[in-house]
C-alpha positions as CSV (number, residue, x, y, z in Angstrom):
1,M,15.1,89.1,60.8
2,G,17.9,88.9,58.5
3,N,18.5,91.4,55.7
4,V,16.2,91.6,52.6
5,K,18.2,90.9,49.3
6,V,17.1,92.0,45.9
7,F,17.4,89.5,43.2
8,I,17.8,90.8,39.3
9,C,17.9,88.3,36.7
10,L,19.7,89.7,33.3
11,F,17.7,89.0,30.0
12,T,19.6,88.6,26.8
13,F,18.2,88.8,23.3
14,F,17.4,85.0,23.3
15,Q,16.7,83.8,26.7
16,A,16.7,85.0,30.5
17,S,19.9,84.3,32.3
18,L,19.3,81.8,35.5
19,C,19.3,83.4,38.7
20,V,19.5,81.5,42.1
21,R,18.5,82.3,45.7
22,V,19.7,81.2,49.1
23,T,17.4,81.3,52.1
24,L,18.3,80.0,55.6
25,E,16.1,78.9,58.5
26,E,12.6,80.7,58.6
27,G,13.2,81.8,55.3
28,Q,15.9,84.2,56.5
29,T,18.7,85.7,53.8
30,G,22.2,87.0,54.3
31,K,23.5,86.5,57.9
32,V,21.9,84.5,60.9
33,S,23.2,84.0,64.3
34,K,22.3,80.9,66.1
35,E,23.3,79.5,69.4
36,I,24.1,75.8,69.8
37,V,24.4,73.9,73.2
38,F,27.5,71.9,74.0
39,N,27.5,68.1,72.6
40,K,24.2,68.3,70.8
41,T,23.5,68.0,67.4
42,A,22.6,71.0,65.2
43,L,20.9,71.6,61.9
44,L,21.9,74.5,59.7
45,S,19.0,74.6,57.3
46,C,19.7,75.8,53.7
47,N,17.4,76.0,50.7
48,I,18.7,76.7,47.3
49,S,16.4,77.6,44.2
50,P,16.7,79.0,40.8
51,T,14.5,82.1,40.3
52,N,14.3,80.9,36.6
53,V,13.3,77.1,35.7
54,G,16.4,75.3,34.5
55,G,20.0,74.7,35.3
56,T,21.6,72.4,37.9
57,V,21.9,73.8,41.4
58,D,25.1,72.8,43.2
59,V,25.4,73.4,47.1
60,Q,28.8,74.2,48.9
61,W,29.4,74.7,52.6
62,S,32.3,76.4,53.9
63,Y,33.8,77.1,57.4
64,S,35.6,80.3,58.6
65,W,36.5,81.4,62.1
66,N,36.5,84.9,61.2
67,N,34.1,85.2,58.2
68,Q,37.0,86.1,55.9
69,P,37.3,84.4,52.5
70,L,41.1,83.7,52.9
71,S,40.3,81.7,56.1
72,E,37.5,79.5,54.6
73,T,37.5,75.7,54.5
74,L,35.3,73.8,52.4
75,I,33.1,71.2,53.9
76,V,30.7,70.3,51.2
77,F,31.5,70.5,47.6
78,N,29.9,69.3,44.6
79,G,27.0,68.0,46.9
80,K,29.4,65.5,49.0
81,V,30.9,66.1,52.4
82,F,34.5,67.1,51.5
83,S,36.0,67.4,55.2
84,N,35.5,65.6,58.4
85,P,32.8,63.3,57.6
86,D,32.5,62.3,61.3
87,K,31.5,65.7,62.1
88,F,29.5,67.0,59.2
89,T,26.4,65.3,57.4
90,L,24.8,66.8,54.3
91,I,21.0,66.5,55.1
92,S,19.1,66.3,51.8
93,P,19.2,68.3,49.8
94,Y,21.2,71.3,51.1
95,S,21.2,71.6,54.9
96,L,24.2,70.7,56.9
97,E,24.2,68.9,60.3
98,I,27.0,69.2,63.0
99,E,27.3,66.4,65.3
100,N,28.4,66.7,69.2
101,A,29.0,70.4,68.8
102,V,32.0,71.6,70.8
103,P,33.3,75.3,71.3
104,S,35.9,74.9,68.6
105,D,33.1,74.3,66.3
106,S,32.0,78.1,66.8
107,G,32.4,80.2,63.8
108,F,30.9,81.2,60.3
109,Y,29.3,78.5,58.3
110,K,28.3,79.5,54.5
111,C,25.9,77.9,52.4
112,R,26.5,78.7,48.8
113,G,24.2,77.9,45.7
114,V,25.7,77.7,42.4
115,I,24.4,77.2,39.0
116,A,27.4,76.6,36.9
117,E,25.6,76.7,33.4
118,D,24.8,80.4,33.9
119,S,28.1,82.2,34.0
120,P,27.9,80.9,37.0
121,S,24.8,82.4,38.9
122,M,25.5,82.2,42.7
123,D,23.9,83.3,46.2
124,S,25.0,82.5,49.7
125,G,23.8,82.7,53.3
126,T,25.9,82.6,56.2
127,Y,25.5,81.2,59.9
128,N,27.2,82.9,62.7
129,I,27.5,79.9,65.0
130,T,28.3,80.1,68.9
131,I,28.6,76.8,71.0
132,F,27.7,77.6,74.5
133,A,29.1,75.0,77.1
134,P,29.1,74.4,80.7
135,P,32.2,74.5,82.9
136,F,34.3,71.4,82.5
137,P,33.6,68.9,85.6
138,K,37.3,68.9,87.1
139,I,38.0,72.2,88.6
140,S,41.6,73.1,90.1
141,C,41.7,75.3,93.1
142,G,45.3,76.0,92.9
143,F,46.1,75.5,96.5
144,P,49.7,75.1,97.6
145,D,51.0,71.7,98.0
146,D,51.3,71.5,101.8
147,L,47.9,73.2,102.4
148,K,49.5,76.0,104.3
149,M,50.0,79.7,104.1
150,V,52.8,81.5,105.9
151,I,51.7,84.2,108.3
152,G,53.0,87.8,107.2
153,K,53.5,86.7,103.8
154,T,51.5,86.8,100.3
155,A,49.5,83.8,99.1
156,R,47.4,83.1,96.1
157,F,44.9,80.5,94.9
158,H,43.9,80.2,91.4
159,C,40.5,78.5,90.3
160,Q,40.0,77.3,86.9
161,E,39.0,74.5,84.6
162,N,41.5,71.8,83.9
163,I,40.2,72.1,80.5
164,T,38.9,75.3,79.2
165,Q,35.4,75.1,77.7
166,A,33.0,77.1,79.6
167,T,31.1,79.6,77.0
168,P,30.0,82.2,77.9
169,A,32.9,83.0,80.0
170,P,32.2,81.9,83.8
171,I,31.8,83.8,86.9
172,Y,34.2,82.6,89.6
173,K,33.4,82.6,93.5
174,W,35.4,81.7,96.5
175,Y,34.1,80.4,99.7
176,K,35.5,80.0,103.0
177,D,33.9,77.7,105.7
178,N,31.0,77.5,103.3
179,Q,30.5,81.3,103.4
180,E,31.0,83.1,100.1
181,L,34.0,85.5,100.3
182,P,33.4,89.3,99.3
183,M,35.4,90.6,96.6
184,H,37.6,92.8,99.0
185,S,38.2,92.2,102.7
186,L,38.7,96.0,103.4
187,N,36.3,97.4,106.0
188,H,34.4,94.0,106.0
189,T,33.0,93.3,109.4
190,T,33.4,89.5,109.0
191,Y,37.1,89.5,108.2
192,P,38.5,92.6,109.9
193,D,42.0,91.6,110.1
194,S,42.3,89.7,106.6
195,N,44.0,91.4,103.7
196,F,42.4,89.5,100.5
197,S,40.8,90.1,97.2
198,S,39.2,87.9,94.5
199,D,38.7,88.4,90.8
200,A,35.3,87.0,89.5
201,A,36.7,87.1,85.9
202,T,40.1,85.2,86.4
203,G,39.5,83.2,89.6
204,I,42.3,84.4,91.4
205,L,41.9,84.8,95.4
206,E,45.0,86.9,96.6
207,F,46.1,87.6,100.0
208,G,48.2,90.8,100.4
209,T,49.4,89.7,104.0
210,V,48.3,86.5,105.4
211,V,47.1,86.6,109.2
212,A,46.2,83.5,111.4
213,G,42.5,84.2,111.0
214,D,42.9,83.3,107.3
215,A,43.0,79.5,108.2
216,G,39.7,77.5,107.1
217,E,38.2,75.4,104.5
218,Y,38.2,76.9,101.0
219,Y,36.7,76.1,97.6
220,C,35.7,77.9,94.6
221,T,32.8,77.6,92.0
222,V,32.8,78.1,88.1
223,T,29.4,79.3,86.9
224,N,27.8,80.4,83.6
225,R,24.2,80.0,82.5
226,L,24.6,76.3,81.3
227,G,25.9,74.8,84.7
228,E,28.0,75.3,87.7
229,E,31.3,73.3,88.8
230,Q,33.4,73.4,92.1
231,C,36.8,72.3,93.2
232,V,37.3,69.9,96.0
233,P,37.2,71.7,99.5
234,E,40.5,71.8,101.6
235,K,41.4,72.9,104.9
236,I,44.2,75.4,104.7
237,K,46.2,76.0,107.8
238,T,48.5,79.1,108.7
239,R,51.7,78.8,110.2
240,L,54.8,81.1,111.4
241,A,58.0,81.2,109.4
242,V,60.5,78.6,110.3
243,L,63.3,79.9,112.7
244,T,66.8,78.4,112.0
245,M,70.0,79.2,113.9
246,T,73.6,78.8,112.8
247,T,76.2,77.7,115.4
248,A,79.8,77.6,115.4
249,S,82.3,75.5,117.9
250,Y,86.0,76.1,118.7
251,Q,88.9,73.7,119.6
252,V,91.8,75.5,121.5
253,E,95.0,73.4,121.7
254,T,98.2,74.3,123.7
255,T,101.8,74.0,122.8
256,T,105.2,74.7,124.6
257,N,105.6,77.7,122.3
258,S,102.3,79.3,122.6
259,D,101.5,82.4,124.2
260,V,98.7,80.8,126.2
261,I,99.2,80.6,129.7
262,E,98.2,77.4,131.3
263,S,95.2,77.8,133.7
264,A,94.4,81.3,132.3
265,S,91.0,82.2,131.1
266,I,90.4,82.3,127.2
267,L,87.5,84.5,125.8
268,L,86.0,83.0,122.6
269,I,83.5,85.2,120.8
270,C,80.8,83.5,118.7
271,F,78.8,85.5,116.2
272,C,75.3,83.7,115.7
273,H,73.4,84.1,112.4
274,I,69.6,83.9,112.7
275,A,67.7,83.8,109.6
276,L,63.8,83.4,108.9
277,L,63.4,80.8,106.3
278,V,59.9,81.1,104.4
279,L,58.7,77.7,103.0
280,S,56.3,78.2,100.1
């Protein structure tokens, strides 16, 4: 339940000063936390009533991402939608409707009741809104372009949403040949020769040293309480590093003034440079 407020109306010698009281859904006052499902329409109920008869009640709605006055943006003022009418609708007399809620709509929504004739009198209530959304349908696995890993080198796959929207934050899992991979390969009987680890919070699968047995079909899943999505499975191959050799050739000419004796043997020494090139 919300906090209980005590309302005090001041009396002058001639008449009682007007007071106003704001209540939210189920008659709660103060601050109310509310969860809204992605792409749904949500109603933020607000009731404003003067505790004494008389005076004109004005409703104001404002939005703040951090519940601080300096960051407030007016939505409804003087009983009319002041900002983003495609998103917000004032439901008579004082409630606010949010159309097609998305994660960026999360934040603090304040309903404020004002009686201008009374100095003024005012009261307010605040909704702390969290928009829950499933993972975005298109998931990237972050595989290498050639779908190959180089034996003896490191490799990394990164599972992520193409558009970040999952709220609450999702859990990432990696699969190889339709079997869920453990968080670490260390001392795991199924992968005795592998050296990899995965992070359920970031979606990164990292190979410390690639071995031939790491070849297989990989995919990842992104899951929260509202849904699950996965990337397109791909067959990843392993390969050896490419071996290249640099060669050199010599051309020998003889002249009448040279020190080279005709028909004598000539020793040419060639130093060959061998390099291992790793293609990423």
